[in-house]
C-alpha positions in Angstrom: 5.6 -4.3 -2.1 2.4 -6.1 -1.9 2.4 -8.9 0.6 0.1 -11.9 0.9 -1.8 -12.5 4.1 -0.4 -15.7 5.5 -3.7 -17.0 6.7 -5.2 -16.4 3.3 -2.3 -18.1 1.6 -2.8 -21.3 3.6 -6.6 -21.5 3.0 -7.7 -24.5 0.9 -4.1 -25.6 0.3 -3.0 -29.2 0.1 0.5 -29.5 1.5 3.0 -32.4 1.6 5.3 -32.3 4.6 8.2 -34.7 4.7 10.0 -35.6 7.9 6.8 -35.0 9.8 7.9 -36.5 13.1 10.8 -34.1 13.4 10.9 -31.3 15.9 10.4 -28.4 13.6 7.9 -30.2 11.3 5.6 -30.8 14.3 5.6 -27.1 15.2 4.9 -26.3 11.5 1.9 -28.7 11.3 0.5 -27.5 14.7 0.8 -23.9 13.6 -1.2 -24.4 10.4 -3.9 -26.4 12.2 -4.2 -23.7 14.9 -4.2 -20.6 12.7 -5.8 -21.9 9.5 -8.4 -24.7 10.1 -9.5 -24.2 6.5 -6.3 -25.6 5.1 -7.5 -28.4 2.8 -5.2 -31.2 3.7 -1.7 -32.0 5.0 -0.1 -35.1 3.7 2.5 -36.1 6.3 5.3 -38.4 5.0 6.5 -40.7 7.8 9.0 -43.5 7.7 6.8 -46.5 8.4 6.3 -50.0 6.9 2.6 -49.6 6.2 -0.4 -47.4 6.6 -1.2 -48.7 10.1 2.3 -48.0 11.3 2.2 -44.6 9.8 -1.1 -43.9 11.6 0.5 -45.1 14.9 3.4 -42.7 14.4 1.1 -39.8 13.6 -0.9 -40.4 16.8 2.0 -41.1 19.1 4.8 -39.0 17.7 2.9 -36.0 16.3 -0.6 -35.1 17.5 0.0 -36.9 20.8 2.8 -34.6 21.8 2.5 -31.7 24.2 3.0 -29.2 21.4 -0.6 -30.0 20.2 -2.3 -29.4 23.6 -3.6 -26.0 22.5 -5.1 -27.6 19.3 -6.6 -30.4 21.5 -8.2 -27.8 23.8 -9.5 -25.8 20.9 -11.3 -28.6 19.2 -12.2 -30.7 22.2 -14.6 -33.6 21.3 -14.3 -32.8 17.6 -10.6 -33.2 17.5 -10.5 -36.7 16.1 -12.8 -35.9 13.2 -10.8 -32.6 12.5 -7.5 -34.5 12.5 -8.7 -37.3 10.3 -10.1 -34.7 7.8 -7.0 -32.5 7.7 -4.0 -34.9 8.3 -3.2 -38.0 6.2 -0.2 -40.0 7.3 1.8 -41.5 4.3 4.2 -44.4 4.8 7.3 -43.5 2.8 11.0 -42.6 2.7 12.7 -39.8 0.8 15.7 -42.0 0.3 13.8 -43.7 -2.6 12.2 -42.4 -5.8 8.6 -41.3 -5.5 9.4 -40.9 -1.8 9.0 -44.7 -1.3 5.2 -44.4 -1.6 4.1 -47.9 -2.6 0.4 -47.4 -2.9 0.1 -46.2 -6.6 -3.5 -45.0 -6.2 -2.6 -42.9 -3.2 0.5 -41.6 -4.9 -1.5 -40.5 -8.0 -4.1 -38.9 -5.8 -1.4 -36.9 -4.0 0.2 -35.8 -7.2 -3.1 -34.4 -8.5 -3.9 -32.5 -5.3 -0.6 -31.1 -3.8 -0.1 -27.3 -4.1 3.0 -27.0 -1.8 5.8 -29.3 -0.8 8.0 -28.6 2.3 10.9 -30.9 3.0 11.9 -31.1 6.7 13.3 -34.7 6.4 17.0 -35.0 7.3 19.4 -36.9 9.5 21.1 -34.3 11.7 23.8 -36.4 13.3 27.2 -34.7 12.7 28.9 -38.1 12.2 26.1 -40.1 10.6 27.1 -43.0 8.4 28.1 -41.6 5.1 25.8 -43.8 3.1 22.8 -42.9 5.3 23.5 -39.1 5.2 23.9 -39.1 1.4 20.7 -41.1 0.9 18.6 -38.7 3.0 20.3 -35.3 3.0 21.6 -35.3 -0.6 19.8 -37.8 -2.8 16.6 -37.4 -0.7 16.4 -33.7 -1.5 16.5 -34.6 -5.2 13.8 -37.2 -4.8 11.6 -34.6 -3.1 12.3 -32.2 -6.0 11.4 -34.7 -8.6 8.2 -35.7 -6.8 7.2 -32.0 -6.6 7.8 -31.6 -10.4 5.2 -34.2 -11.1 2.5 -32.3 -9.3 0.5 -30.3 -11.9 -0.8 -27.8 -9.3 2.6 -27.2 -7.6 3.2 -23.6 -6.5 6.6 -24.1 -4.9 9.0 -26.4 -3.0 10.4 -25.3 0.3 13.5 -27.0 1.6 14.7 -26.6 5.2 18.5 -26.7 5.3 20.9 -25.3 7.9 22.9 -22.0 8.0 26.0 -24.1 8.8 26.2 -25.4 5.3 28.7 -22.5 5.2 31.3 -24.8 6.8 33.9 -22.9 8.8 33.5 -19.6 6.9 34.4 -16.5 8.9 33.1 -12.9 8.6 29.7 -12.2 7.0 28.1 -15.4 5.7 25.9 -14.4 2.7 22.5 -15.8 1.7 23.9 -17.2 -1.5 23.1 -20.6 -3.2 25.9 -23.1 -3.9 27.1 -23.8 -7.4 27.0 -27.5 -8.4 30.4 -29.2 -7.7 32.1 -26.2 -6.0 34.0 -27.3 -2.9 34.8 -25.1 0.1 38.5 -25.6 -0.3 40.9 -27.0 -2.9 40.6 -27.0 -6.7 39.2 -30.5 -7.0 35.6 -30.5 -8.3 33.0 -32.1 -5.9 31.1 -34.8 -7.9 28.0 -35.9 -6.1 27.6 -39.0 -8.3 31.2 -40.0 -7.6 30.6 -39.6 -3.9 27.6 -42.0 -4.2 29.8 -44.4 -6.1 32.6 -44.3 -3.6 30.5 -45.0 -0.6 28.8 -47.9 -2.3 32.2 -49.4 -3.2 33.3 -49.0 0.4 30.1 -50.7 1.6 30.5 -53.6 -0.9 34.1 -54.0 0.2 33.2 -54.2 3.8 30.4 -56.7 3.2 32.8 -58.9 1.1 35.2 -58.9 4.1 32.3 -60.1 6.4 32.6 -57.0 8.5 30.1 -56.8 11.3 27.3 -54.2 11.2 29.0 -52.3 14.1 32.3 -52.3 12.2 30.6 -51.1 9.0 28.9 -48.3 10.9 32.1 -47.0 12.5 34.1 -47.2 9.3 31.4 -45.4 7.3 31.1 -42.7 10.0 34.8 -42.0 9.8 34.6 -42.1 6.0 31.9 -39.4 6.0 34.0 -37.1 8.2 37.1 -37.8 6.0 35.2 -36.9 2.7 33.6 -33.8 4.3 37.0 -32.4 5.5 38.6 -33.2 2.2 36.3 -30.7 0.5 36.3 -28.2 3.3 33.2 -29.0 5.5 33.7 -29.9 9.2 31.3 -32.9 9.4 29.1 -35.3 7.4 25.8 -33.5 8.3 26.6 -30.0 6.8 28.5 -31.6 3.9 25.6 -33.7 2.8 23.1 -30.9 3.4 25.3 -28.6 1.2 25.2 -31.2 -1.6 21.5 -31.5 -1.2 21.2 -27.7 -1.8 23.4 -28.1 -4.9 21.0 -30.7 -6.3 18.0 -28.5 -5.7 19.4 -25.3 -7.2 20.9 -27.2 -10.2 17.9 -29.3 -11.1 14.9 -27.1 -10.1 14.5 -25.6 -13.6 11.2 -23.7 -13.6 9.9 -24.9 -10.2 9.8 -22.1 -7.6 12.2 -23.0 -4.8 12.7 -21.5 -1.4 15.6 -22.7 0.8 15.4 -21.9 4.5 18.7 -21.9 6.5 18.0 -21.7 10.2 20.9 -21.4 12.7 20.8 -23.4 16.0 17.1 -24.0 16.8 16.0 -23.7 20.4 12.7 -24.0 22.3 9.6 -22.1 21.4 9.6 -18.5 22.5 5.8 -17.8 22.5 3.8 -20.2 20.3 1.8 -22.2 20.9 3.3 -21.7 24.4 6.8 -20.8 25.6 9.6 -23.3 26.2 8.5 -26.5 24.4 11.4 -28.5 23.1 12.0 -32.1 22.2 15.4 -33.8 22.8 18.8 -32.2 23.3 19.6 -29.7 20.6 23.2 -28.4 20.1 23.9 -26.1 23.1 21.4 -28.0 25.2 23.8 -30.8 25.9 26.1 -28.3 27.6 23.3 -26.7 29.6 21.9 -30.1 30.8 25.3 -31.6 31.5 26.2 -28.6 33.6 22.9 -28.7 35.5 23.3 -32.4 36.3 26.8 -31.7 37.6 28.5 -33.8 34.9 30.1 -30.8 33.2 32.7 -28.8 35.0 34.2 -26.8 32.2 33.0 -24.7 29.3 35.0 -24.5 26.0 34.4 -21.4 24.0 36.1 -18.4 22.3 35.2 -15.4 24.5 34.9 -13.4 21.3 32.4 -15.8 19.7 28.7 -15.3 19.4 26.2 -18.1 19.5 23.6 -17.9 16.8 20.4 -19.4 18.1 16.8 -18.8 17.1 13.6 -20.1 18.8 11.8 -22.8 16.8 8.4 -21.0 16.5 10.2 -18.0 15.0 11.7 -20.3 12.4 8.3 -21.7 11.5 6.9 -18.1 11.3 9.7 -17.2 8.9 9.0 -20.2 6.7 5.3 -19.4 6.4 5.9 -15.7 5.6 8.6 -16.7 3.0 6.1 -19.1 1.4 3.4 -16.5 1.2 5.8 -13.9 -0.1 7.3 -16.2 -2.7 4.0 -16.9 -4.3 3.0 -13.2 -4.4 6.3 -11.7 -5.5 7.8 -14.3 -7.7 11.1 -13.2 -6.0 14.4 -14.2 -7.5 15.7 -14.7 -4.0 15.6 -18.3 -2.9 17.8 -18.3 0.3 16.6 -17.1 3.7 18.9 -17.4 6.7 16.9 -17.3 9.9 19.2 -16.5 12.9 20.2 -13.8 15.4 23.9 -13.1 15.1 23.6 -10.2 12.6 20.9 -8.2 14.5 20.8 -9.4 18.1 24.1 -11.3 18.9 24.1 -13.6 21.9 27.5 -14.0 23.6 28.7 -17.6 24.0 29.9 -16.7 27.5 26.3 -15.9 28.5 25.5 -19.7 28.3 27.8 -20.2 31.2 26.5 -17.3 33.2 22.8 -18.1 32.7 23.3 -21.8 33.4 25.1 -21.1 36.7 22.5 -18.6 37.8 19.5 -20.8 36.9 20.8 -24.1 38.4 22.1 -22.4 41.5 18.6 -21.2 42.2 16.8 -24.2 40.8 19.1 -27.3 41.3 18.4 -30.6 39.5 17.6 -33.5 41.7 19.9 -36.6 41.5 18.7 -40.3 41.6 19.0 -40.2 45.4 16.6 -37.3 45.6 19.3 -34.8 46.6 19.8 -31.5 44.9 22.8 -31.4 42.6 25.4 -28.8 43.8 27.1 -27.0 40.9 30.2 -24.9 40.9 31.0 -21.9 38.8 33.1 -24.1 36.6 36.1 -23.4 34.4 36.0 -21.5 31.1 38.6 -22.7 28.6 39.2 -20.4 25.7 41.1 -22.7 23.4 41.4 -26.4 22.4 45.0 -26.4 23.7 43.8 -25.5 27.2 41.0 -28.0 27.0 43.4 -30.8 26.1 45.7 -29.8 29.0 42.7 -29.8 31.3 41.6 -33.3 30.2 45.1 -34.6 30.4 45.5 -33.4 34.0 42.0 -34.7 35.0 42.7 -38.2 33.6 46.4 -38.5 34.3 46.4 -39.7 37.9 43.7 -42.3 37.6 45.2 -43.7 34.4 48.7 -43.9 35.9 47.3 -45.6 39.0 45.5 -48.2 36.9 48.6 -48.7 34.8 50.6 -49.4 37.9 47.9 -51.8 39.2 48.0 -53.7 35.9 51.8 -53.9 36.1 51.5 -55.4 39.6 49.3 -58.1 38.0 46.1 -56.7 39.6 44.0 -57.8 36.6 40.8 -56.8 38.2 41.6 -53.1 37.3 42.3 -53.9 33.6 38.6 -53.4 32.6 38.4 -50.1 34.5 41.5 -48.9 32.7 40.1 -49.8 29.4 36.7 -48.1 30.2 38.4 -44.9 31.4 40.7 -44.7 28.3 37.7 -45.2 26.1 35.8 -42.5 27.9 38.6 -40.0 27.5 38.9 -40.8 23.7 35.2 -40.4 23.3 35.1 -37.0 25.0 38.0 -35.8 22.9 36.3 -37.1 19.7 33.0 -35.3 20.6 34.8 -32.1 21.3 36.7 -32.3 18.1 33.4 -32.8 16.3 31.8 -29.7 17.9 35.0 -27.6 17.8 33.9 -25.7 14.6 30.8 -24.4 16.5 32.5 -23.7 19.8 34.9 -21.4 18.0 32.7 -20.3 15.1 33.6 -16.8 13.9 31.0 -16.2 11.2 28.0 -13.8 11.3 25.0 -14.9 9.3 23.7 -12.3 6.9 19.9 -12.1 6.9 19.4 -9.3 4.4 16.8 -11.4 2.5 15.0 -12.3 5.7 15.0 -8.6 6.8 13.5 -7.5 3.5 10.8 -10.1 4.1 10.1 -8.6 7.6 10.0 -5.1 6.2 7.7 -6.1 3.3 5.2 -7.9 5.6 4.8 -5.3 8.3 2.8 -2.6 6.5 0.3 -5.2 5.3 -0.5 -7.0 8.6 -2.5 -6.2 11.7 -0.8 -6.0 15.0 -2.2 -9.4 15.9 -1.0 -11.0 12.7 2.4 -9.4 13.0 2.8 -11.0 16.5 1.4 -14.3 15.3 4.0 -14.6 12.5 6.8 -12.7 14.2 10.4 -13.8 13.3 12.3 -10.6 14.2 15.3 -11.6 16.3 15.7 -8.1 17.7 12.7 -8.7 19.8 14.4 -11.4 21.8 15.6 -10.5 25.3 18.2 -13.2 25.7 18.4 -13.1 29.5 14.6 -13.3 29.8 14.4 -16.0 27.2 17.1 -18.2 28.6 16.3 -17.8 32.3 12.5 -17.9 32.0 11.7 -19.9 28.9 14.5 -22.0 27.4 16.2 -23.5 30.4 12.9 -24.1 32.3 11.7 -25.8 29.1 14.7 -28.1 29.1 14.1 -29.0 32.7 10.4 -29.7 32.1 10.5 -31.5 28.7 14.0 -33.0 28.6 15.5 -33.5 32.0 12.0 -34.1 33.5 
């Protein structure tokens, strides 16, 4: 197989990047500026009210971040002119047709120039409002597709999805596209237009009843979970992302399409430097909560594997897939980027690595004292977790109930807060349960073919620069010396 040089592929390209302030998108943009300064232009779509606001977001939320420090050092005094030449912030929103770009002159200019479109834009909240998730993850994907189709020079559309669109599948999860309207369970056809209609009717009804914005948000969050589970998906996020994929595959026609499905994305492993991360991502809530002494138990199936993949390896996989797609005209459009098939990481290792790291490097509390952690309890089922929580909350709740019975009203608010806290914890664990006990292994045959095809045609330096081989990850070294220290530096601070 012939394979295109990635640097050469990027040269003189004009690329539209949506969701440009997102974690993965920033790493993608930084990578291109660092390895291929001869890229022609990157149009970065940002949610902003006008050009000035978009420029502010570009400076503060993209190039101003630590991830760009290597680029800043590389260009020094010429950085501003380089950035202004290569990056153009565009105020817009994929929830709208033509991506919400109001400046018709700018829009026409973009349409004439763009070679490649990559869609990172998404809302990743598991229990997002159903109307919001549909407008961004499902309808937004279609708007990006339609915009790409209008570009005369377009070479391909790359859409970043998630491997967990598989729902709660077990066994080997294949790199296969969805068929339009096919649900994960039941015989009822999934009609995306009907879902849009239903959520609009629900919204109109709530407004007619003068529901508050807070009430509307909570009801539409629950409605999204309800609809997702009706069709066999565990939450609103993966349900709406799956429908987004359906739209793309069904309506792409002759437009070359690549769908990237990463698993749980973690901090950078090597590039541009190890350990950079932004915000708490999936498993990180557990690690940080444990390090701060707020989490005393771990809930997981001892037989389960945790499929995580460093962010820079995901970006490398995306770039190699793009270069390969143009050269090969491959019929394969799905690439799952993960680790469970070739270098599985045991869920139980999170507990072990976290304990060892924070025992040797304790967090400091607000009083300036080191946080003392214990080994903690590992619970292997939801039943054992519910029992653990019931015992933990039983005595204080009973004491508060007794106090209220004795007319000690000053304890009433405490009782309400504690009950709310318990309900919130149980709701969150129920939301994350499918991933705590996930029993699927993500097939990466297409991605492995990509790795094999690229290796003979690249130098050692380029192979390392665009490496996305999960077998090269030493999980103990990565977690203990890269990922958890990165969390401490960039998230816990």
